[in-house]
Each structure stands twice: as structure tokens, then as C-alpha cells.
VMD Tcl script that builds the backbone (N, CA, C; Angstrom):
set m [mol new atoms 342]
animate dup $m
set s [atomselect $m all]
$s set {name element resname resid chain x y z} {
  {N N UNK 1 A 86.955 90.861 98.875}
  {CA C UNK 1 A 86.377 90.621 100.223}
  {C C UNK 1 A 87.309 91.066 101.277}
  {N N UNK 2 A 88.600 90.723 101.078}
  {CA C UNK 2 A 89.423 91.270 102.139}
  {C C UNK 2 A 89.537 92.767 102.218}
  {N N UNK 3 A 89.375 93.363 100.977}
  {CA C UNK 3 A 89.383 94.833 101.013}
  {C C UNK 3 A 88.195 95.382 101.855}
  {N N UNK 4 A 87.011 94.723 101.769}
  {CA C UNK 4 A 85.867 95.160 102.573}
  {C C UNK 4 A 86.079 94.914 104.104}
  {N N UNK 5 A 86.882 93.880 104.360}
  {CA C UNK 5 A 87.171 93.568 105.827}
  {C C UNK 5 A 88.016 94.671 106.341}
  {N N UNK 6 A 88.932 95.167 105.622}
  {CA C UNK 6 A 89.777 96.328 106.029}
  {C C UNK 6 A 88.987 97.550 106.212}
  {N N UNK 7 A 88.017 97.758 105.187}
  {CA C UNK 7 A 87.079 98.865 105.252}
  {C C UNK 7 A 86.311 98.831 106.616}
  {N N UNK 8 A 85.817 97.639 107.007}
  {CA C UNK 8 A 85.099 97.529 108.258}
  {C C UNK 8 A 85.924 98.000 109.421}
  {N N UNK 9 A 87.173 97.604 109.426}
  {CA C UNK 9 A 88.023 98.136 110.514}
  {C C UNK 9 A 88.199 99.579 110.458}
  {N N UNK 10 A 88.427 100.093 109.300}
  {CA C UNK 10 A 88.344 101.670 109.267}
  {C C UNK 10 A 87.052 102.332 109.732}
  {N N UNK 11 A 86.075 101.756 109.388}
  {CA C UNK 11 A 84.740 102.378 109.973}
  {C C UNK 11 A 84.622 102.228 111.464}
  {N N UNK 12 A 85.075 101.075 111.931}
  {CA C UNK 12 A 85.134 100.812 113.497}
  {C C UNK 12 A 85.978 101.865 114.038}
  {N N UNK 13 A 87.104 102.116 113.538}
  {CA C UNK 13 A 88.008 103.091 114.217}
  {C C UNK 13 A 87.488 104.567 114.113}
  {N N UNK 14 A 86.916 104.939 112.974}
  {CA C UNK 14 A 86.267 106.155 112.768}
  {C C UNK 14 A 85.141 106.342 113.843}
  {N N UNK 15 A 84.282 105.371 113.920}
  {CA C UNK 15 A 83.219 105.351 114.896}
  {C C UNK 15 A 83.712 105.494 116.297}
  {N N UNK 16 A 84.679 104.715 116.665}
  {CA C UNK 16 A 85.265 104.716 118.070}
  {C C UNK 16 A 85.782 106.130 118.402}
  {N N UNK 17 A 86.489 106.771 117.531}
  {CA C UNK 17 A 87.054 108.149 117.716}
  {C C UNK 17 A 85.933 109.117 117.792}
  {N N UNK 18 A 84.988 109.067 116.916}
  {CA C UNK 18 A 83.818 109.923 117.093}
  {C C UNK 18 A 83.130 109.740 118.433}
  {N N UNK 19 A 82.937 108.676 118.961}
  {CA C UNK 19 A 82.241 108.359 120.181}
  {C C UNK 19 A 83.068 108.986 121.347}
  {N N UNK 20 A 84.403 108.954 121.110}
  {CA C UNK 20 A 85.267 109.561 122.198}
  {C C UNK 20 A 85.358 111.079 121.934}
  {N N UNK 21 A 84.690 111.716 121.021}
  {CA C UNK 21 A 84.788 112.971 120.722}
  {C C UNK 21 A 86.259 113.517 120.239}
  {N N UNK 22 A 86.886 112.627 119.673}
  {CA C UNK 22 A 88.309 112.787 119.145}
  {C C UNK 22 A 87.997 113.049 117.640}
  {N N UNK 23 A 87.732 114.292 117.278}
  {CA C UNK 23 A 87.220 114.656 115.863}
  {C C UNK 23 A 88.405 114.591 114.958}
  {N N UNK 24 A 89.694 114.786 115.399}
  {CA C UNK 24 A 90.800 114.877 114.484}
  {C C UNK 24 A 91.007 113.406 113.955}
  {N N UNK 25 A 91.063 112.446 114.968}
  {CA C UNK 25 A 91.270 111.068 114.442}
  {C C UNK 25 A 89.986 110.581 113.742}
  {N N UNK 26 A 88.909 110.870 114.222}
  {CA C UNK 26 A 87.565 110.503 113.588}
  {C C UNK 26 A 87.531 110.943 112.192}
  {N N UNK 27 A 87.820 112.140 111.885}
  {CA C UNK 27 A 87.936 112.711 110.498}
  {C C UNK 27 A 88.836 112.025 109.626}
  {N N UNK 28 A 90.068 111.768 110.213}
  {CA C UNK 28 A 91.119 111.031 109.420}
  {C C UNK 28 A 90.613 109.667 108.951}
  {N N UNK 29 A 90.023 108.958 109.845}
  {CA C UNK 29 A 89.496 107.598 109.539}
  {C C UNK 29 A 88.222 107.690 108.634}
  {N N UNK 30 A 87.397 108.813 108.825}
  {CA C UNK 30 A 86.286 108.911 107.916}
  {C C UNK 30 A 86.768 109.229 106.481}
  {N N UNK 31 A 87.701 110.077 106.411}
  {CA C UNK 31 A 88.297 110.438 105.060}
  {C C UNK 31 A 88.838 109.135 104.262}
  {N N UNK 32 A 89.449 108.254 105.112}
  {CA C UNK 32 A 90.043 106.996 104.534}
  {C C UNK 32 A 88.722 106.130 104.158}
  {N N UNK 33 A 87.827 106.147 104.913}
  {CA C UNK 33 A 86.737 105.289 104.655}
  {C C UNK 33 A 85.923 105.767 103.311}
  {N N UNK 34 A 85.765 107.188 103.265}
  {CA C UNK 34 A 85.107 107.722 102.038}
  {C C UNK 34 A 86.025 107.396 100.823}
  {N N UNK 35 A 87.268 107.599 100.942}
  {CA C UNK 35 A 88.129 107.153 99.766}
  {C C UNK 35 A 87.946 105.744 99.417}
  {N N UNK 36 A 87.899 104.981 100.431}
  {CA C UNK 36 A 87.743 103.472 100.104}
  {C C UNK 36 A 86.430 103.181 99.543}
  {N N UNK 37 A 85.408 103.815 100.035}
  {CA C UNK 37 A 84.098 103.558 99.373}
  {C C UNK 37 A 83.936 104.076 98.010}
  {N N UNK 38 A 84.654 105.190 97.763}
  {CA C UNK 38 A 84.698 105.662 96.288}
  {C C UNK 38 A 85.419 104.679 95.444}
  {N N UNK 39 A 86.570 104.236 95.829}
  {CA C UNK 39 A 87.160 103.116 95.010}
  {C C UNK 39 A 86.448 101.850 94.877}
  {N N UNK 40 A 85.640 101.481 95.873}
  {CA C UNK 40 A 84.714 100.271 95.925}
  {C C UNK 40 A 83.676 100.609 94.884}
  {N N UNK 41 A 83.068 101.718 94.893}
  {CA C UNK 41 A 81.835 101.949 94.052}
  {C C UNK 41 A 82.490 101.987 92.460}
  {N N UNK 42 A 83.668 102.629 92.292}
  {CA C UNK 42 A 84.236 102.634 90.913}
  {C C UNK 42 A 84.552 101.226 90.385}
  {N N UNK 43 A 85.099 100.337 91.353}
  {CA C UNK 43 A 85.419 99.068 91.015}
  {C C UNK 43 A 84.175 98.210 90.712}
  {N N UNK 44 A 83.195 98.445 91.475}
  {CA C UNK 44 A 81.822 97.763 91.320}
  {C C UNK 44 A 81.235 98.062 89.897}
  {N N UNK 45 A 81.368 99.352 89.590}
  {CA C UNK 45 A 80.823 99.803 88.242}
  {C C UNK 45 A 81.541 98.983 87.123}
  {N N UNK 46 A 82.976 98.885 87.259}
  {CA C UNK 46 A 83.742 98.145 86.230}
  {C C UNK 46 A 83.380 96.672 86.238}
  {N N UNK 47 A 83.284 96.072 87.423}
  {CA C UNK 47 A 82.867 94.657 87.549}
  {C C UNK 47 A 81.499 94.378 86.848}
  {N N UNK 48 A 80.484 95.263 87.121}
  {CA C UNK 48 A 79.287 95.125 86.548}
  {C C UNK 48 A 79.420 95.226 84.996}
  {N N UNK 49 A 80.153 96.094 84.550}
  {CA C UNK 49 A 80.239 96.256 83.036}
  {C C UNK 49 A 80.860 95.074 82.488}
  {N N UNK 50 A 81.939 94.630 83.118}
  {CA C UNK 50 A 82.749 93.534 82.560}
  {C C UNK 50 A 81.834 92.178 82.621}
  {N N UNK 51 A 80.956 92.049 83.538}
  {CA C UNK 51 A 80.089 90.871 83.575}
  {C C UNK 51 A 78.894 91.037 82.993}
  {N N UNK 52 A 78.636 92.237 82.381}
  {CA C UNK 52 A 77.417 92.570 81.642}
  {C C UNK 52 A 76.172 92.321 82.485}
  {N N UNK 53 A 76.206 92.735 83.742}
  {CA C UNK 53 A 75.220 92.620 84.735}
  {C C UNK 53 A 73.796 93.307 84.374}
  {N N UNK 54 A 73.910 94.427 83.724}
  {CA C UNK 54 A 72.620 95.144 83.503}
  {C C UNK 54 A 71.985 95.646 84.799}
  {N N UNK 55 A 70.627 95.621 84.617}
  {CA C UNK 55 A 69.796 96.025 85.829}
  {C C UNK 55 A 69.423 94.737 86.711}
  {N N UNK 56 A 69.893 94.734 87.882}
  {CA C UNK 56 A 69.560 93.660 88.812}
  {C C UNK 56 A 69.023 94.356 90.034}
  {N N UNK 57 A 67.771 94.058 90.373}
  {CA C UNK 57 A 67.089 94.705 91.421}
  {C C UNK 57 A 67.897 94.589 92.749}
  {N N UNK 58 A 68.383 93.471 93.052}
  {CA C UNK 58 A 69.041 93.274 94.348}
  {C C UNK 58 A 70.303 94.181 94.407}
  {N N UNK 59 A 71.118 94.154 93.332}
  {CA C UNK 59 A 72.364 94.896 93.385}
  {C C UNK 59 A 71.863 96.430 93.347}
  {N N UNK 60 A 71.034 96.874 92.572}
  {CA C UNK 60 A 70.509 98.118 92.572}
  {C C UNK 60 A 69.987 98.588 94.004}
  {N N UNK 61 A 69.395 97.778 94.779}
  {CA C UNK 61 A 69.018 98.162 96.125}
  {C C UNK 61 A 70.227 98.290 97.079}
  {N N UNK 62 A 71.192 97.422 96.965}
  {CA C UNK 62 A 72.431 97.616 97.690}
  {C C UNK 62 A 73.169 98.878 97.382}
  {N N UNK 63 A 73.188 99.260 96.080}
  {CA C UNK 63 A 73.808 100.482 95.710}
  {C C UNK 63 A 73.083 101.644 96.188}
  {N N UNK 64 A 71.631 101.663 96.097}
  {CA C UNK 64 A 70.958 102.698 96.514}
  {C C UNK 64 A 71.027 102.887 98.030}
  {N N UNK 65 A 71.024 101.830 98.803}
  {CA C UNK 65 A 71.220 101.911 100.225}
  {C C UNK 65 A 72.571 102.525 100.523}
  {N N UNK 66 A 73.680 102.156 99.856}
  {CA C UNK 66 A 74.944 102.775 100.058}
  {C C UNK 66 A 74.915 104.172 99.788}
  {N N UNK 67 A 74.348 104.602 98.841}
  {CA C UNK 67 A 74.184 106.040 98.592}
  {C C UNK 67 A 73.464 106.800 99.510}
  {N N UNK 68 A 72.409 106.363 100.036}
  {CA C UNK 68 A 71.551 106.807 101.031}
  {C C UNK 68 A 72.304 106.940 102.400}
  {N N UNK 69 A 72.951 105.883 102.747}
  {CA C UNK 69 A 73.788 105.988 103.956}
  {C C UNK 69 A 74.852 107.021 103.815}
  {N N UNK 70 A 75.519 107.112 102.706}
  {CA C UNK 70 A 76.665 108.163 102.514}
  {C C UNK 70 A 76.087 109.531 102.628}
  {N N UNK 71 A 75.023 109.723 102.135}
  {CA C UNK 71 A 74.136 110.976 102.198}
  {C C UNK 71 A 73.942 111.296 103.696}
  {N N UNK 72 A 73.431 110.379 104.324}
  {CA C UNK 72 A 73.163 110.603 105.867}
  {C C UNK 72 A 74.443 110.761 106.656}
  {N N UNK 73 A 75.584 110.147 106.235}
  {CA C UNK 73 A 76.819 110.467 106.903}
  {C C UNK 73 A 77.283 111.897 106.667}
  {N N UNK 74 A 77.200 112.282 105.496}
  {CA C UNK 74 A 77.654 113.675 105.091}
  {C C UNK 74 A 76.737 114.637 105.805}
  {N N UNK 75 A 75.447 114.368 105.959}
  {CA C UNK 75 A 74.615 115.359 106.670}
  {C C UNK 75 A 74.917 115.372 108.147}
  {N N UNK 76 A 75.196 114.256 108.724}
  {CA C UNK 76 A 75.568 114.151 110.165}
  {C C UNK 76 A 76.865 114.927 110.368}
  {N N UNK 77 A 77.810 114.856 109.458}
  {CA C UNK 77 A 79.142 115.407 109.484}
  {C C UNK 77 A 78.939 116.934 109.505}
  {N N UNK 78 A 78.149 117.414 108.542}
  {CA C UNK 78 A 77.889 118.825 108.348}
  {C C UNK 78 A 77.247 119.506 109.558}
  {N N UNK 79 A 76.315 118.595 110.226}
  {CA C UNK 79 A 75.561 119.081 111.480}
  {C C UNK 79 A 76.467 118.947 112.635}
  {N N UNK 80 A 77.735 118.307 112.567}
  {CA C UNK 80 A 78.492 118.317 113.719}
  {C C UNK 80 A 77.901 117.212 114.710}
  {N N UNK 81 A 77.089 116.215 114.318}
  {CA C UNK 81 A 76.463 115.270 115.168}
  {C C UNK 81 A 77.270 114.044 115.152}
  {N N UNK 82 A 78.317 114.022 116.069}
  {CA C UNK 82 A 79.175 112.899 116.157}
  {C C UNK 82 A 78.568 111.607 116.668}
  {N N UNK 83 A 77.559 111.703 117.536}
  {CA C UNK 83 A 76.718 110.459 117.938}
  {C C UNK 83 A 76.146 109.790 116.731}
  {N N UNK 84 A 75.377 110.612 115.934}
  {CA C UNK 84 A 74.738 110.020 114.764}
  {C C UNK 84 A 75.709 109.535 113.756}
  {N N UNK 85 A 76.900 110.248 113.691}
  {CA C UNK 85 A 77.844 109.937 112.662}
  {C C UNK 85 A 78.421 108.523 113.088}
  {N N UNK 86 A 78.777 108.366 114.436}
  {CA C UNK 86 A 79.321 107.215 114.850}
  {C C UNK 86 A 78.326 105.894 114.638}
  {N N UNK 87 A 77.121 106.157 114.917}
  {CA C UNK 87 A 76.149 105.208 114.667}
  {C C UNK 87 A 75.913 104.733 113.255}
  {N N UNK 88 A 75.956 105.736 112.396}
  {CA C UNK 88 A 75.785 105.477 110.936}
  {C C UNK 88 A 77.061 104.610 110.425}
  {N N UNK 89 A 78.251 105.088 110.983}
  {CA C UNK 89 A 79.482 104.266 110.519}
  {C C UNK 89 A 79.391 102.868 110.980}
  {N N UNK 90 A 79.089 102.862 112.279}
  {CA C UNK 90 A 79.223 101.477 113.029}
  {C C UNK 90 A 78.078 100.464 112.764}
  {N N UNK 91 A 76.921 100.968 112.426}
  {CA C UNK 91 A 75.820 100.145 112.166}
  {C C UNK 91 A 75.375 100.028 110.770}
  {N N UNK 92 A 74.803 101.177 110.256}
  {CA C UNK 92 A 74.313 101.254 108.874}
  {C C UNK 92 A 75.365 100.909 107.777}
  {N N UNK 93 A 76.384 101.620 107.752}
  {CA C UNK 93 A 77.397 101.435 106.717}
  {C C UNK 93 A 78.100 100.217 106.879}
  {N N UNK 94 A 78.480 99.771 108.014}
  {CA C UNK 94 A 79.080 98.504 108.256}
  {C C UNK 94 A 78.168 97.352 107.859}
  {N N UNK 95 A 76.908 97.402 108.176}
  {CA C UNK 95 A 76.027 96.383 107.666}
  {C C UNK 95 A 75.980 96.387 106.245}
  {N N UNK 96 A 75.839 97.527 105.531}
  {CA C UNK 96 A 75.817 97.541 104.137}
  {C C UNK 96 A 77.054 96.815 103.420}
  {N N UNK 97 A 78.244 97.197 104.070}
  {CA C UNK 97 A 79.424 96.569 103.474}
  {C C UNK 97 A 79.401 95.006 103.743}
  {N N UNK 98 A 78.919 94.485 104.864}
  {CA C UNK 98 A 78.777 93.123 105.201}
  {C C UNK 98 A 77.760 92.474 104.106}
  {N N UNK 99 A 76.660 93.249 103.835}
  {CA C UNK 99 A 75.726 92.757 102.836}
  {C C UNK 99 A 76.331 92.549 101.519}
  {N N UNK 100 A 77.215 93.357 101.153}
  {CA C UNK 100 A 78.012 93.208 99.741}
  {C C UNK 100 A 78.659 91.845 99.772}
  {N N UNK 101 A 79.307 91.490 100.916}
  {CA C UNK 101 A 80.154 90.211 101.142}
  {C C UNK 101 A 79.174 89.157 100.932}
  {N N UNK 102 A 77.986 89.247 101.761}
  {CA C UNK 102 A 77.113 87.986 101.989}
  {C C UNK 102 A 75.928 87.919 100.922}
  {N N UNK 103 A 75.478 88.881 100.467}
  {CA C UNK 103 A 74.345 88.974 99.597}
  {C C UNK 103 A 74.603 89.287 98.032}
  {N N UNK 104 A 75.411 90.299 97.904}
  {CA C UNK 104 A 75.476 90.994 96.613}
  {C C UNK 104 A 76.664 90.340 95.818}
  {N N UNK 105 A 77.820 90.059 96.445}
  {CA C UNK 105 A 78.970 89.372 95.645}
  {C C UNK 105 A 78.500 88.078 95.129}
  {N N UNK 106 A 77.763 87.258 95.907}
  {CA C UNK 106 A 77.311 85.994 95.276}
  {C C UNK 106 A 76.458 86.134 94.090}
  {N N UNK 107 A 75.670 87.195 94.062}
  {CA C UNK 107 A 74.853 87.390 92.854}
  {C C UNK 107 A 75.787 87.834 91.647}
  {N N UNK 108 A 76.785 88.733 91.881}
  {CA C UNK 108 A 77.626 89.050 90.831}
  {C C UNK 108 A 78.569 87.805 90.293}
  {N N UNK 109 A 78.959 87.027 91.342}
  {CA C UNK 109 A 79.724 85.754 90.913}
  {C C UNK 109 A 78.839 84.945 90.055}
  {N N UNK 110 A 77.610 84.911 90.229}
  {CA C UNK 110 A 76.738 84.086 89.384}
  {C C UNK 110 A 76.808 84.427 87.996}
  {N N UNK 111 A 76.856 85.839 87.817}
  {CA C UNK 111 A 77.133 86.285 86.299}
  {C C UNK 111 A 78.376 85.846 85.784}
  {N N UNK 112 A 79.335 85.757 86.601}
  {CA C UNK 112 A 80.652 85.322 86.021}
  {C C UNK 112 A 80.726 83.978 85.655}
  {N N UNK 113 A 79.783 83.182 86.069}
  {CA C UNK 113 A 79.683 81.760 85.803}
  {C C UNK 113 A 78.985 81.527 84.468}
  {N N UNK 114 A 78.250 82.366 84.079}
  {CA C UNK 114 A 77.380 82.231 82.841}
  {C C UNK 114 A 78.004 82.462 81.553}
}
mol reanalyze $m
mol bondsrecalc $m
mol representation Tube
mol addrep $m
């Protein structure tokens, strides 16, 4: 969970720099965020396998939402739309990360208790 808190700071910084039209720093923080999310997704896959989670609708929804947001971020980046990019980072992706902490991790923890 501390890892996700650091991720939220990175997203906030990227959003801040994109809002200021500082593309160099925005891109640097975006790259860090993407690397962090990649590591998070890989770790999540390992955790699910270790806990033998299988198909859980709520977890699947969280994962699908994350994939959709990442797709939207990449599209906004390709289009050069820094305003949309900042909003996606600051609002959508940050909320999804928070949801993992408050909604989805408790579900995963319940598998660990069984």
C-alpha cells in the first residue's frame, strides 16, 4: 500500500507538470508512473496466482478499469492533449489506485485468510 501512495505522488507530479505545459518533466513522471503500474500489474498477477484467486468479478472490474484508463492515457499522449492527460492522471488513474487500496486489496486479503 505504501508503494501505491508513492505512485499517487508520481501521478500528481506528472499531472502538475502537464497542466503547466512542462512536457519534459511531465513525460519523465509519466514514464515513472507507467513503469510503476507495470510492476504493480505484474505483482498483482503473482499475488492472485499465489492466493489462488481465480475469477473474482470485483477484482476483474478493477483490472479492466485500470487497462481502460491506461489506454485513454496513451491516446491522450499520442494526441498531445496535455489537459486530458493531466485530468486522466489526476482523477481517473489516481482514483483507480485508491480503489485498489480501499476496495480490492481487502478482497485479496480475504483469500489469504482462507
